[in-house]
C-alpha positions as CSV (number, residue, x, y, z in Angstrom):
1,M,152.0,-86.8,146.9
2,S,150.1,-89.7,145.3
3,R,152.0,-89.1,141.8
4,F,155.3,-88.1,143.7
5,I,154.8,-92.1,145.2
6,G,153.9,-93.4,141.8
7,V,156.7,-92.1,140.0
8,F,159.5,-93.1,143.0
9,R,157.0,-96.9,143.9
10,H,158.3,-97.0,139.2
11,E,161.6,-96.4,139.6
12,F,162.5,-98.0,142.5
13,N,161.0,-101.3,141.1
14,M,162.7,-100.5,137.9
15,S,165.9,-100.0,139.0
16,L,165.9,-103.1,141.7
17,R,165.2,-105.1,138.6
18,R,168.4,-103.9,136.5
19,P,170.7,-107.3,135.9
20,G,173.8,-104.8,135.8
21,M,173.2,-103.2,138.9
22,W,172.7,-106.9,141.1
23,I,176.3,-107.9,138.8
24,A,178.3,-104.6,139.8
25,Y,177.0,-105.0,143.3
26,G,177.5,-109.2,143.4
27,L,181.2,-108.1,142.6
28,L,181.7,-104.9,144.9
29,F,180.3,-106.4,147.7
30,L,182.3,-110.0,146.6
31,F,185.5,-107.8,146.7
32,Y,185.5,-106.0,149.7
33,S,184.1,-109.2,151.5
34,V,187.4,-111.1,150.6
35,T,190.1,-108.1,151.1
36,V,188.8,-106.0,153.6
37,M,186.1,-108.0,155.8
38,Y,187.1,-111.3,155.9
39,P,188.6,-111.9,159.2
40,V,192.0,-113.6,159.0
41,P,192.7,-115.4,162.4
42,E,195.8,-113.6,163.3
43,E,195.1,-110.3,162.3
44,K,191.5,-110.3,164.1
45,V,190.0,-107.2,164.8
46,T,188.7,-106.7,168.5
47,I,186.7,-104.3,169.2
48,L,187.2,-103.0,172.7
49,T,186.5,-99.3,173.4
50,D,183.5,-96.8,172.4
51,K,186.4,-94.6,170.2
52,Q,187.7,-98.0,168.4
53,I,183.8,-99.0,167.4
54,W,183.8,-95.5,165.7
55,Q,186.6,-95.6,164.4
56,Y,186.4,-99.0,162.9
57,A,182.4,-98.1,161.4
58,G,183.4,-95.1,159.9
59,Q,186.8,-96.6,158.1
60,M,184.8,-99.3,157.0
61,A,182.2,-96.8,155.6
62,F,184.7,-94.8,154.2
63,T,186.6,-98.0,152.1
64,F,183.8,-98.5,150.3
65,N,182.7,-95.4,149.4
66,L,186.0,-96.0,147.4
67,F,183.6,-98.2,144.5
68,L,180.3,-98.0,144.8
69,P,179.6,-94.6,144.5
70,V,181.8,-95.3,141.1
71,A,178.9,-98.2,140.0
72,V,175.9,-95.8,141.4
73,G,176.7,-93.5,139.3
74,I,178.1,-95.1,136.0
75,L,174.3,-97.4,136.5
76,S,172.6,-94.7,137.3
77,A,173.5,-92.2,134.4
78,D,170.8,-93.7,131.8
79,R,167.5,-93.4,134.3
80,L,166.4,-90.0,133.2
81,Q,168.2,-90.1,129.2
82,R,166.1,-93.7,128.7
83,D,163.1,-91.5,129.2
84,F,163.9,-89.5,126.2
85,R,165.1,-91.8,124.1
86,Q,162.4,-94.4,124.4
87,G,159.6,-91.4,124.3
88,V,157.9,-92.0,127.6
89,R,158.9,-88.1,128.4
90,E,156.7,-87.2,125.7
91,L,153.5,-89.6,127.0
92,Q,154.3,-88.4,130.6
93,E,154.2,-84.1,129.4
94,S,150.3,-85.5,128.2
95,T,149.5,-86.0,131.8
96,P,148.7,-84.3,135.0
97,L,152.1,-85.5,136.0
98,N,154.3,-82.0,136.7
99,L,157.6,-81.4,136.1
100,I,159.2,-81.2,140.1
101,T,157.1,-84.0,141.0
102,Y,158.5,-86.0,138.0
103,T,162.2,-85.6,138.9
104,L,161.9,-85.5,142.5
105,G,160.1,-89.3,142.1
106,K,163.3,-89.7,139.5
107,Y,165.9,-88.8,142.1
108,F,164.6,-90.2,145.2
109,G,163.6,-93.9,143.6
110,V,167.3,-94.6,141.9
111,L,168.5,-92.9,145.3
112,A,166.5,-95.5,147.6
113,A,166.8,-98.5,145.1
114,S,171.0,-97.6,145.2
115,L,171.1,-97.6,148.8
116,A,168.5,-100.1,150.1
117,P,170.7,-103.2,149.0
118,V,174.2,-101.5,150.3
119,L,172.3,-100.9,153.5
120,I,171.7,-104.6,153.9
121,W,174.8,-105.5,153.3
122,V,176.2,-103.3,155.5
123,W,173.7,-104.9,158.6
124,L,174.9,-108.3,157.4
125,I,178.6,-107.9,157.6
126,S,178.1,-106.0,161.2
127,G,176.4,-108.9,162.6
128,L,179.0,-111.3,161.0
129,F,181.5,-109.2,163.0
130,I,179.3,-109.1,166.5
131,A,178.5,-112.7,166.1
132,F,182.3,-113.7,165.3
133,G,183.1,-111.6,168.5
134,N,184.7,-108.8,166.6
135,A,182.3,-106.3,167.8
136,P,179.9,-105.6,170.6
137,I,176.6,-105.2,169.7
138,E,176.9,-101.3,169.7
139,F,178.5,-101.6,165.9
140,L,175.7,-102.0,164.2
141,Y,174.4,-98.9,165.4
142,T,177.4,-96.7,164.8
143,M,177.8,-99.0,161.3
144,T,174.2,-97.4,160.8
145,L,175.3,-94.2,161.1
146,A,178.2,-94.1,159.2
147,F,176.3,-95.4,156.3
148,F,174.5,-92.6,156.8
149,A,176.8,-89.6,157.7
150,I,179.5,-90.9,155.0
151,M,177.9,-93.3,152.3
152,V,174.7,-91.9,152.0
153,P,176.2,-87.8,150.7
154,A,178.2,-89.3,148.4
155,F,175.0,-91.5,146.6
156,A,173.3,-88.7,146.9
157,F,175.5,-86.5,145.2
158,V,176.1,-88.7,142.6
159,I,172.6,-89.4,142.0
160,A,172.0,-86.1,141.3
161,F,174.7,-85.8,138.7
162,S,174.4,-88.8,136.8
163,L,170.9,-87.5,136.2
164,A,171.5,-84.1,134.8
165,C,174.7,-84.5,133.1
166,P,173.9,-87.0,130.4
167,L,171.2,-84.6,129.1
168,I,174.2,-82.2,127.5
169,M,176.0,-84.9,127.1
170,P,176.9,-88.4,125.5
171,L,176.3,-91.0,127.7
172,R,179.3,-93.0,127.1
173,V,181.6,-89.7,127.8
174,Y,180.2,-89.3,130.8
175,Q,180.3,-92.2,132.7
176,I,183.8,-92.0,131.4
177,L,184.3,-87.9,133.1
178,F,182.9,-89.1,136.1
179,T,184.6,-92.2,136.8
180,G,188.5,-90.1,136.2
181,Y,186.2,-87.4,138.3
182,W,185.6,-89.5,141.3
183,F,189.6,-90.7,141.9
184,W,190.4,-86.7,141.0
185,G,188.4,-85.0,143.0
186,N,188.2,-87.2,146.4
187,Y,191.6,-89.5,146.7
188,I,194.6,-87.6,144.8
189,N,196.6,-85.9,146.8
190,P,196.6,-81.6,147.3
191,E,199.8,-81.5,147.5
192,M,200.8,-83.2,144.4
193,F,198.0,-82.7,141.8
194,P,195.7,-79.9,141.9
195,T,191.8,-81.4,142.7
196,L,188.9,-80.7,144.8
197,N,190.0,-83.3,147.6
198,G,190.6,-81.6,150.6
199,T,188.2,-78.7,150.0
200,L,184.1,-78.6,151.1
201,L,183.3,-79.9,147.6
202,T,185.1,-83.7,148.7
203,V,182.5,-86.1,148.5
204,S,184.6,-89.3,149.7
205,G,183.1,-89.1,153.1
206,M,186.4,-88.4,154.8
207,Y,185.7,-85.2,156.2
208,A,182.1,-86.8,158.2
209,Y,184.6,-89.7,159.0
210,Q,187.4,-87.6,160.6
211,G,185.0,-85.1,162.0
212,Y,182.3,-87.4,163.5
213,F,184.2,-91.2,163.7
214,L,187.5,-90.0,165.0
215,G,189.8,-90.8,161.8
216,F,192.3,-93.8,161.2
217,I,192.3,-96.4,163.8
218,N,195.8,-95.8,165.8
219,A,196.8,-92.8,164.0
220,V,199.4,-90.9,165.3
221,E,198.9,-87.3,163.5
222,P,195.8,-85.4,164.6
223,L,193.1,-85.6,162.6
224,T,192.3,-83.1,160.0
225,Y,189.0,-82.2,160.2
226,S,186.2,-81.4,163.2
227,A,183.1,-82.2,163.5
228,T,182.0,-78.7,163.0
229,D,184.2,-79.2,159.1
230,A,182.5,-82.2,158.3
231,T,178.4,-80.8,159.3
232,L,179.9,-77.6,156.9
233,N,180.7,-80.4,154.2
234,L,177.8,-81.9,154.5
235,L,176.0,-78.7,154.1
236,V,177.8,-77.8,150.8
237,L,176.9,-81.0,149.4
238,G,173.5,-80.9,149.8
239,L,173.4,-77.4,148.7
240,C,174.8,-78.7,144.8
241,I,172.4,-81.4,144.6
242,A,169.7,-79.2,145.1
243,T,171.3,-76.7,142.9
244,V,172.0,-79.4,140.2
245,M,168.2,-81.0,140.5
246,A,167.0,-77.2,140.5
247,V,168.8,-76.8,137.3
248,L,167.9,-80.0,136.1
249,N,163.4,-78.8,136.4
250,Y,164.9,-75.4,135.1
251,Y,166.1,-77.4,131.9
252,L,163.1,-79.8,131.3
253,Q,160.9,-77.2,131.6
254,W,162.7,-75.2,128.5
255,Q,163.1,-78.1,126.5
256,S,159.4,-78.3,127.0
257,C,158.9,-75.2,125.7
258,R,160.9,-75.1,122.9
259,A,159.0,-78.6,121.8
């Protein structure tokens, strides 16, 4: 456990010290604050009922998932590849650190570093909504739940693939393909073009948004996904993450045997 914590802390600190992450987050936070959340007086949102609180929290988290996971996927794509490129992995293999501890420490370190600034920002935005009288105090609780139900699975899924895939393809190629996949697989209407959107492999958070947070405010059409669908979606995404991490572990083990 102490070795896992050591790898986790090292990767967490290294990720938080990257200027690129803060630049990307800063631009996206500014974009969302100005275009999505800045309270225009004539369009001031007043949360009156429990249903509206849940819907608005889910809507905000779902909106944040449009661009934030793209930045996270691009930024985390070199975290494992960097160790091989700089020869750090060979040095690590000479220590008692086992492979599973290394990969899990890397994964959770990058994940925690990617989520921490977003969670603080979500709390800050929620606090401003409450302070301005746009929402009751319970909004902070529902917004936190929306963060963990909608945003965390997306980040976890993206980071797992971003650590593994660049080991078998050029980094820039993966970053370009990943960006295209994110919008193709999550936001294109399946009735217009073949896509993963609408299947249990959808990562955007739409299943959780509709199943747990009751969908869009003032929506006329009935919800497409239920809470059971949302739970199945999260289970499938969790299985995909576990599979990718297992394959990554076996691939690194195979590389070590070849060397």
